[in-house]
C-alpha positions as CSV (number, residue, x, y, z in Angstrom):
1,X,165.2,151.4,202.6
2,X,164.4,150.1,206.0
3,X,165.5,146.8,207.4
4,X,162.9,144.1,206.8
5,X,161.4,145.8,203.8
6,X,161.1,143.7,200.7
7,X,161.7,145.0,197.2
8,X,161.3,143.7,193.7
9,X,163.7,144.2,190.8
10,X,165.5,142.7,187.8
11,X,168.9,141.1,187.9
12,X,171.1,143.0,185.3
13,X,174.5,141.4,186.2
14,X,175.9,138.5,188.0
15,X,179.6,137.8,188.8
16,X,180.9,135.3,191.3
17,X,177.6,134.8,193.1
18,X,177.0,138.6,193.5
19,X,174.1,140.0,191.6
20,X,173.2,143.5,190.6
21,X,169.5,144.2,190.8
22,X,167.8,147.2,189.3
23,X,164.7,148.4,191.2
24,X,162.5,151.4,191.6
25,X,162.4,153.8,194.6
26,X,160.1,156.8,194.5
27,X,159.9,156.6,190.7
28,X,163.7,156.5,190.3
29,X,165.9,153.5,189.3
30,X,168.4,152.3,191.9
31,X,170.8,149.4,192.0
32,X,171.4,146.9,194.8
33,X,174.2,144.3,195.3
34,X,172.7,141.0,196.4
35,X,173.6,137.4,197.3
36,X,171.2,134.5,196.9
37,X,169.5,133.2,200.1
38,X,170.4,129.6,200.9
39,X,166.9,128.2,200.4
40,X,167.1,129.3,196.8
41,X,170.3,127.4,196.2
42,X,168.9,124.3,198.0
43,X,166.0,124.3,195.5
44,X,168.5,123.9,192.7
45,X,167.7,127.3,191.3
46,X,170.6,129.6,190.3
47,X,169.7,133.3,189.7
48,X,170.3,134.5,186.1
49,X,170.3,137.9,184.5
50,X,166.8,138.8,183.5
51,X,165.3,137.1,186.6
52,X,162.6,139.1,188.4
53,X,163.4,138.8,192.1
54,X,162.4,139.9,195.6
55,X,165.2,141.0,197.9
56,X,165.7,142.5,201.4
57,X,168.5,143.8,203.6
58,X,171.1,141.2,204.6
59,X,172.9,143.0,207.3
60,X,176.2,142.4,205.5
61,X,178.0,145.6,204.8
62,X,179.9,144.0,201.9
63,X,176.8,142.6,200.1
64,X,174.0,144.6,201.6
65,X,171.0,142.6,200.3
66,X,169.9,139.1,199.8
67,X,167.6,137.6,197.1
68,X,164.7,135.9,198.8
69,X,162.6,134.7,195.9
70,X,162.8,134.3,192.1
71,X,159.6,134.8,190.1
72,X,158.5,132.1,187.6
73,X,160.3,132.6,184.3
74,X,158.5,133.2,181.1
75,X,161.5,131.8,179.1
76,X,165.1,130.7,179.8
77,X,168.1,129.9,177.7
78,X,171.0,128.0,179.2
79,X,173.9,129.2,177.0
80,X,174.5,131.8,178.3
81,X,171.9,131.7,181.2
82,X,169.4,134.5,180.5
83,X,165.8,134.5,181.9
84,X,162.6,136.1,180.6
85,X,163.9,136.9,177.1
86,X,161.2,138.2,174.9
87,X,163.3,138.7,171.8
88,X,166.5,137.2,170.4
89,X,168.3,139.2,167.8
90,X,169.9,136.4,165.7
91,X,172.9,138.2,164.1
92,X,174.8,136.6,161.2
93,X,177.0,138.2,158.5
94,X,176.4,137.9,154.8
95,X,180.1,137.3,154.3
96,X,183.4,137.3,156.2
97,X,182.5,134.9,157.8
98,X,179.9,133.3,155.5
99,X,176.6,132.7,157.2
100,X,176.1,129.4,159.0
101,X,172.5,128.8,158.1
102,X,172.5,125.4,159.9
103,X,173.3,127.3,163.1
104,X,170.7,130.0,162.3
105,X,168.0,127.3,161.7
106,X,168.9,125.6,165.0
107,X,168.5,128.9,166.9
108,X,165.2,129.7,165.2
109,X,164.0,126.2,166.3
110,X,165.1,126.9,169.9
111,X,163.3,130.3,169.8
112,X,160.0,128.6,168.7
113,X,160.3,125.9,171.4
114,X,161.1,128.6,174.0
115,X,158.3,130.9,172.9
116,X,160.9,133.7,172.2
117,X,160.4,136.0,169.2
118,X,163.3,135.8,166.8
119,X,164.4,138.7,164.7
120,X,167.2,138.0,162.1
121,X,169.8,140.6,161.5
122,X,172.2,140.1,158.6
123,X,175.3,142.3,158.9
124,X,177.9,143.3,156.4
125,X,175.1,143.5,153.8
126,X,177.3,145.6,151.6
127,X,179.9,142.8,151.0
128,X,177.6,140.7,148.7
129,X,174.4,142.4,147.8
130,X,173.0,139.6,145.6
131,X,173.6,136.9,148.3
132,X,172.1,139.2,150.9
133,X,169.0,139.7,148.9
134,X,168.7,135.9,148.3
135,X,169.1,134.9,151.9
136,X,166.8,137.6,153.2
137,X,164.1,136.4,150.7
138,X,164.3,132.9,152.0
139,X,163.7,133.9,155.6
140,X,161.1,136.6,155.0
141,X,159.1,134.1,152.8
142,X,159.4,131.6,155.7
143,X,157.6,134.2,157.9
144,X,160.5,135.7,159.9
145,X,161.3,139.4,160.5
146,X,164.6,140.2,158.8
147,X,166.8,143.3,159.1
148,X,169.9,144.1,157.1
149,X,172.8,146.2,158.6
150,X,175.8,147.6,156.8
151,X,178.3,150.4,157.6
152,X,176.4,152.6,155.1
153,X,173.0,151.8,156.6
154,X,173.2,150.2,160.0
155,X,170.3,149.0,162.1
156,X,169.3,151.9,164.3
157,X,167.6,152.3,167.7
158,X,164.4,153.3,166.0
159,X,164.4,149.9,164.1
160,X,164.4,148.0,167.3
161,X,162.5,150.3,169.7
162,X,159.1,148.8,169.0
163,X,160.4,145.3,168.5
164,X,161.9,145.2,172.0
165,X,159.4,147.5,173.8
166,X,159.6,146.9,177.6
167,X,161.0,143.4,177.2
168,X,164.5,141.9,177.3
169,X,166.4,141.3,174.0
170,X,169.7,139.4,173.5
171,X,172.0,139.5,170.6
172,X,173.1,135.9,169.7
173,X,175.1,134.4,166.9
174,X,178.7,133.5,165.9
175,X,181.7,135.6,166.8
176,X,183.0,138.1,164.2
177,X,179.7,139.0,162.7
178,X,179.5,142.4,164.3
179,X,177.1,141.7,167.2
180,X,179.2,143.7,169.8
181,X,179.8,146.5,167.3
182,X,176.1,146.8,166.6
183,X,175.2,146.6,170.3
184,X,177.7,149.3,171.2
185,X,176.3,151.5,168.5
186,X,172.7,151.0,169.7
187,X,173.6,151.7,173.3
188,X,175.9,154.7,172.5
189,X,178.7,153.3,174.6
190,X,181.8,151.1,174.3
191,X,180.4,148.5,176.6
192,X,181.3,145.4,174.6
193,X,184.8,144.5,173.5
194,X,185.1,143.9,169.8
195,X,187.5,141.8,167.8
196,X,188.3,140.8,164.2
197,X,187.7,137.8,162.1
198,X,190.6,135.3,162.0
199,X,192.1,135.3,158.4
200,X,193.1,131.7,158.8
201,X,189.9,130.0,160.0
202,X,187.4,132.7,158.8
203,X,185.8,132.7,162.2
204,X,185.4,135.4,164.8
205,X,187.5,135.7,167.9
206,X,185.6,135.4,171.2
207,X,185.4,138.9,172.6
208,X,182.3,139.2,174.9
209,X,183.4,138.1,178.4
210,X,180.2,138.3,180.4
211,X,176.5,138.9,179.9
212,X,174.9,142.1,181.3
213,X,171.6,143.8,180.7
214,X,171.8,147.4,179.5
215,X,168.8,149.8,179.5
216,X,167.2,150.4,176.1
217,X,164.2,152.7,176.2
218,X,161.7,150.8,178.3
219,X,163.5,147.5,178.0
220,X,166.9,145.9,178.1
221,X,169.5,144.7,175.6
222,X,172.4,142.3,176.2
223,X,175.1,140.8,174.1
224,X,176.2,137.1,174.4
225,X,179.4,135.3,173.7
226,X,179.7,134.1,170.1
227,X,179.6,130.4,169.4
228,X,180.0,128.2,166.3
229,X,178.2,125.0,167.4
230,X,174.9,124.1,169.1
231,X,173.4,120.7,169.9
232,X,169.7,120.4,169.6
233,X,169.8,117.2,171.6
234,X,171.5,119.0,174.5
235,X,168.7,121.5,174.4
236,X,166.2,118.8,175.0
237,X,164.5,119.1,171.6
238,X,162.5,116.1,170.4
239,X,162.4,115.1,166.7
240,X,158.7,115.8,166.7
241,X,159.4,119.4,167.6
242,X,161.6,120.2,164.6
243,X,158.6,121.1,162.5
244,X,157.9,124.1,164.8
245,X,161.1,125.7,163.6
246,X,159.9,125.7,160.0
247,X,156.6,127.8,159.8
248,X,156.6,127.6,156.0
249,X,156.4,123.8,156.3
250,X,154.0,123.9,159.2
251,X,151.5,126.0,157.3
252,X,151.4,123.5,154.4
253,X,151.6,120.3,156.6
254,X,148.0,120.5,157.6
255,X,147.0,119.5,154.1
256,X,149.1,116.3,154.2
257,X,147.1,113.1,153.9
258,X,149.4,111.4,156.4
259,X,148.7,112.3,160.1
260,X,152.1,111.1,161.2
261,X,154.0,112.1,158.1
262,X,157.7,113.0,158.7
263,X,157.7,114.9,155.4
264,X,161.0,113.2,154.4
265,X,160.3,110.0,152.4
266,X,156.6,109.5,152.1
267,X,155.2,109.2,148.6
268,X,152.4,111.7,148.1
269,X,153.5,114.0,150.9
270,X,152.2,117.5,150.4
271,X,155.5,119.0,151.6
272,X,157.6,117.0,149.1
273,X,155.2,118.1,146.4
274,X,155.5,121.8,147.5
275,X,159.3,121.4,147.4
276,X,159.2,120.1,143.8
277,X,157.1,123.2,142.9
278,X,159.6,125.6,144.4
279,X,157.3,126.7,147.2
280,X,159.8,125.7,149.9
281,X,163.5,126.6,149.9
282,X,165.6,123.5,149.3
283,X,168.3,124.5,151.8
284,X,165.7,125.0,154.6
285,X,164.1,121.7,153.7
286,X,167.4,119.9,153.8
287,X,168.2,121.3,157.2
288,X,164.7,120.3,158.5
289,X,165.2,116.7,157.3
290,X,168.8,116.6,158.7
291,X,167.7,117.8,162.2
292,X,164.7,115.4,162.2
293,X,166.7,112.4,161.1
294,X,169.5,113.1,163.6
295,X,167.2,113.5,166.6
296,X,165.0,110.5,165.5
297,X,168.1,108.2,165.1
298,X,169.6,109.4,168.4
299,X,166.3,108.6,170.2
300,X,166.1,105.1,168.7
301,X,169.7,104.4,169.4
302,X,169.2,105.4,173.0
303,X,166.2,103.0,173.3
304,X,168.2,100.2,171.7
305,X,171.0,100.7,174.2
306,X,168.5,100.7,177.1
307,X,167.2,97.2,176.0
308,X,170.6,95.7,175.8
């Protein structure tokens, strides 16, 4: 690599302002340690893993290269910061801990707004077979791709190979559901630290310390720290966007006689009629109305405070 040459690659890791970039030289993968050029920081852009970047020699023996440009992102999630995700593997356990379907629906909504393909993985499917079958049925009927993993029949590399392709996939979900265990199994390495579920609070202990891309066939996989709460308002989601997280409602809403129907209280609403006929899951509908109402009320309260 000659001084002055510019190269392109993907950030696979970032710690303390130093970024590891994977790039190709003569058909072989290499890795370069890079800092970010000052003009990037001045633009208010902070490099993230998954970013496609240009870089060149820095002349610094400690950090030999400098990132000169970041390509436009196709997607971005802020928690944790990962760019250009094509797939999110939403991982929830059937039991121990019980699945937080409110959190799952929030993440599905964020995927729809961010144009990221969601794939739901229910782990520990052996602990409650009937409940596993019921929950899977709810989400497959809603139009989502659902996989089930158990110690007896875990999700395999072949299950995910075509789903991920040459893109970037991230495991996301609460702690203690087996995300890191599954990720380790798929990658064939003990990369992610794993922990156990707290017997007292029935929640997983935080184990993943940082986010890093790992090669998976032609693409990448990363694990993310587990979390138990997520604010749709903090994600910048408007109440009018909530419908996009519910494809089973969206597909029927075109037949509603009210153009601005919220599908919550209106008499004669086609969605409320479908609910009474069992065509829409009551739990999913209740979460839709809860998200809609919360975001709608927050928006009106904000406007009221502005007028005072």
